[in-house]
N, C-alpha and C positions, 0 to 999 in steps of 0.2 A: 551382557552388558553392564549392569550394577553391579558390585560385588557382593556375595553375603555377606562378608564382615562388615561392608560400607552401608548396605539396608536397614540395619536397624537402626545404627548411627545416625539417617538423614531422617528415617521416621519419628525418632526421638525429637530430633533439635529443628524440623521443620518448621514447626510454630513458631517457635523463637525466630531462625532467619526471617521466615517470612513477614513476621511479625518488625523484624530489625531492618527489611532489608530498603526501605524507602528513605531510613537516614542513614544505611551504607554508601547508598550511590550518589549524593551530592559530595560523600566526603572522597570517593572513587574518582566522579569527574574531576574536582579541583586536584588531586594530586595528579591525574595525568594529563590535566591541562598544564598544570605548573612545568611538567617535565618534560610535555612535550604540546608547546604552545601553536607549533604547526599546524596542527589538527583542528583548528577552528578555524584555519585558513583554506575553506573547498571541501573538508569532509564532514564535520560536526556542526548543524545549525546552533546558532548563536539565539534564535527565539526558541527554538526547543528545551535550549539550556535555562532562559530565562523563565520559561513558564511550568518547567520542571517536567514535561511530556517524556523527555527521552529517560530521564530518571526511572521515572513510571515504567515505559516500555521496560527499560534494561531488566528493574527489578521484579516486573511480571512475568515475563518471560522464563528468568533463572528457576523463579517458584512452581511456574507451568509446568516448566520441565523435571524440577525435582519430583512434584508430587506424581509428574506421570511416572518417571522412573522406581515410584515407592509403589505404585499400585501395578506396574509393569514391566518389572526388571530387566526383561529380555527384549524390550524393545524401545523407541522413541517417538515422538511425538511427532510425527513427520509432516502434518498441515501445517503447523506452527515453524518449524524449523524450514520448510521450503518457502515460507513467506519471510522468514528475516533474509534467508540466503539469498532471495531474490533483491530485496531491500540493499543489502550489503554489497552485492557484485554492481547495483546501480551504482555506489558509491566509490565502487574501487576497493572494497576492502581485500587484502590480503593476507595470507597466512600468517607473514611474520609478523602482524599487528596483536595476533592472541596472546602470545607469549609478554605483549607489554600491556595488554588489557589486565591478565591474568595478575603481572605484579603487582600493579595499581590498586585491583580490585581486592585483592585477601590483604595487601597492608590496608585498605579502609577497613575490611572485615576487622583485622585483629584489633585496629583501632576502637572500633566501635564496641566489640565484644569484650575486651581487655581479656582479665585473665579465665573469663566463662568458654575463651576457644582453646581449649585442650588437642595436643596435638592430633589425638583420635578426630575428633571433630575436624580440623583443619584438613586434616588427610582423606576424609570421607567425602567435604565439598568440593576440596581438588580434584577427587574423583569425578563428581556431578561436573565440574566447570570442564574438563577436558572432555569427557563424553559426548558435552552440547560441543565445545568447539570442534572435536574432530569432525563431529558429523555436519558440522557447518561447511567446515575448507572441503571435505568431500564433495557436498553438494553445490559450492560453489567455484570449484574446479571445474565441474561438469558444464555450470554455466559459462563459465567463459571460455570453455572451450567450443560450446554452440557457436559462439560468435563469428562475425567475418574479419573480425581484424584483434589484435590484442590490445589496443588503448583504452584506456579507462573512458577518459572521455576524448572529442576531438571537435573542430570546429565549424559551426552553421551559422551562415548569415540570414536574418531575419528578411524575407523577399515580402511579407505580406501583413496587414494586421487589421482585422474586422471586428466592431462591436457587436456583439449577442446576447439579447437575454437586458438583463439590469448587471450593472457593473461586471460584465464579462467579457474577455477579447479572446479571440480568438488567434494564434500565434502560427504564421509556415515558415519554416525555415529550410532551407537549400544547403549544401556541403561547400564549404568554404574552402576543402583542398581534396585529395586525391585518395582520403584513408575510405577504405572498403565499408560499404555500407551494409549491414545485419537486415534482414526483410522481418519485419516486426509482425506479430500478430494481434488481431484486435482483442482489447483487453489489457495490452501492455502498455508501461508506463518507460519513460526516460526521465532520468536527472538532467535541471537545468542549472549550470554554474555559471554565474557572474559575478563580477564586485560590486559590491555593495559602494556607499558615498565616500567611506575611509579608504576605500580599496581592498579592503579583505571579502576573500571572495567568499560567497556563499552559495547554496543548493537547495533546492527542491525537486522533488518528484510529481510530476505531470503525466496523465494519461495521456496518450495517443489519440486524438478524437477523429482524425479523418485521412481517408488514403494510405493507412496504415500498411501495407503491403508494399508503397512505393520506394525504391530505394534513392530518389532524386527528391524528396520532399518529406520533413517531419513537422507534423502540425499538433500544436496543443490548444486548449482552451480552458483560460485562468478568471479565477472570478476575486476580485480584489478584496483582498484581506485589508481593513485600511488599518488596523492595530499590528501588522505585520513587519518587517524588513523587507521580506524579498516583495513579496507581489507589488506594493507600490512600487519600486524601483521598475517593476518589469510593466508596468501597467503607464507608469508617467516619464520613465525614462530610457524606454529601449524604443529606437526608430527605425525605419525600414533601412537597409542596408550595416547596421550591426552588427558585430559576431557574439556569439555565445559559445559556450560550450555545451556539447550534449552527450550524454552517455550512449551508448547502445542498449536495444529495449529489453526490459525486463517484466516481470510479472508473469501469476499462473491463473488471472483471471481471463481465461483464454475458451472460448465454447466449445465445447464438447461437438464432435460430428457424427454421434451414432444415431442421430434422425427422432429422436425421443422431442415431445413436446417442450420448448423454452415456456419461461416465464421470466421475463426482466424485468425486474422495480428497482426505478432509480428515485431520487429526489434532489432536487437543486443542480449543482454542478455535477454532481455524481451521476447524471447524463453520458458525460464525455464517453467511458468505454461502452453505453449503450448504443450511443449516436456511431460508433466507428462499427462495432459488430453488425447492425444493422444495415449500415452501408456497404460492408463486405458483403454480409448475406444477400442483399440483392442484389449486388455485380455477378453474384454465382448463381443468380436465379433460384435461389432455393425454395421448396415446396413447403419445408418443416411448419408445423403448426407453431406461430408464437405470438405469445401474449407478452404485449408493452405496457408496462404500468409505470406513469410517472407523477411525482406529485410536488408542488413548488408554493411559493408563498402566493405569485397570483399568475395570471397567463404571460404576460408580456415580460414578466422575469425570467421565464424559462429560456435556458441558454441554448442555443442547436435546436431549438423549437423546429424550424424550415427542413433541415438536412433530416431530421428524424423522422416526421412526418411523410417528407418523400420518401424514404426507405420505406415505411410501413405500407405505403400507397401500391410501391412495386413488389411486394411480395405476397403472391395469392392469398397465404392463408395466415396471415399476422393480422390481428387486431388494436386496440389501443384503449385503455381507458385513463383519465387523468383524476388528479385531485389538487382544489386550488382554497388554499387559507383564506383567502379574502379576495374582493375584486369581482367583478361581472363574470359569468360562467361562459365558456363558448356553449354554441347552440350545440357543436357536434363531438367528437372526440370524447362520447361516455362522459364528459365530466360531472364530478360532484364537487361539493363544498366540504373542506375539512382533511381529514384524515387519510390513508391511504388503508385499505383492507384488502388483503390478498385472498382471503379463503373463496370466493366465488370463482378465481381463476385457477384454481390449483387441482392437480389431477394426480392419480397415484405414482405415474411415471414421469410426472415432470422434473426437469431440472431447472432449479431455480438459480439466477444470478442477481445479487444487490449491490448497491451502489448509492451509498450516501453520506449523511451524517450517522453518526454514532447511535444516536436515540432510535433515528429511522430505520437502520438494519439491526439492531436490537428486538424490536416492535415487529418487524418484518420477518425478522428469522425466529423468533418467539410463532408468530403466525404457522409460517411453513411446517415449522415441528409437530405443532399440534395438530395440523390438517394431515400429519403423517406423511409428511415426506422424508426420507431419510436424511441425516446430517452429511453425510455425502454428496448427496447431491442437490447440496445448498450451498454455493459458491458465492465471494465476496473480495473486495478489496477494501482496504484501510490504508489510509496513509498518516500511522499514529499510534498511539497505544490502541490494541484490541483484545487485551487478555482474556475480556470474559468471551471470547471467540475462539480460543484458540484449545480449549478444553475439550 
């Protein structure tokens, strides 16, 4: 993988690049969008550009990839690459865009480093970029080939919207044309693309929360982010009968079928993949041991509560425990005040699935690792920068 001549150069310059990459990436995006403003219409999120999370994600992924190559020159960080590839394919990223990114990224590196960027350093980091790019292109081609159609997006009509929990709404869509529909798996997500008030299309990814294996319906549950751009339009403007664009389903947070005990731990709106998985397991009459853990601000804030509880009741080997930060605790549901504690729910052969805010997942993953659960049996989904989980 990483050549013998490039490895010592990358090892020597990695601390400098890692330190400077957070200032390089804003220059990169400024160059990219100046040359290709069309990328802000339906591909890149304006909100993520504004709050800096996209820059953080790019900077983190490059640094983690380079660090892995230095320590393991014959391999690549497959978990991180797979997660990025699923996000890319849900946005319709194609191979032809990688040279464009390379051009503007390395122009930004040259601008930032100046004379410190010697030809030797530039060549070594070019090698790193294309190792990462070619690995992603290969994975992405495979993901595209698994779909029932070749369309990045297809039109879907909103047929139902239902409030759930606090500030969350479940949106159900049906196909608006005859594009072939890929059967999704519980835990996967779709990108929703729609115009904002100025007519520019923006895109957000949401986990399928119900009836995921249906080819006639896509359902997502979305919590309002009052400070964001996308979800207020979705919540306040999208009406039954309106048409939006949905991507094919992607994502690798799919529950394994090896029969080992499951621990599904979620917080807040992170319960969407859990709700979908539990519904699917109940429909298949699963007899696996399943421990469901959910934390929320209060009982009434819990999205998809009834759907999850119905599924748990239908699963003979399922149990549930809950944690609430405030408010009166329910009499059942093994409810406790405060923050989630996984330790009593874990066994050596458990597979652990996590979804929720980053601080929650950081704490939950740390508890699972401390309990002796191998990292490859801890699965998670993050919609945003997740560098701390990529190592």
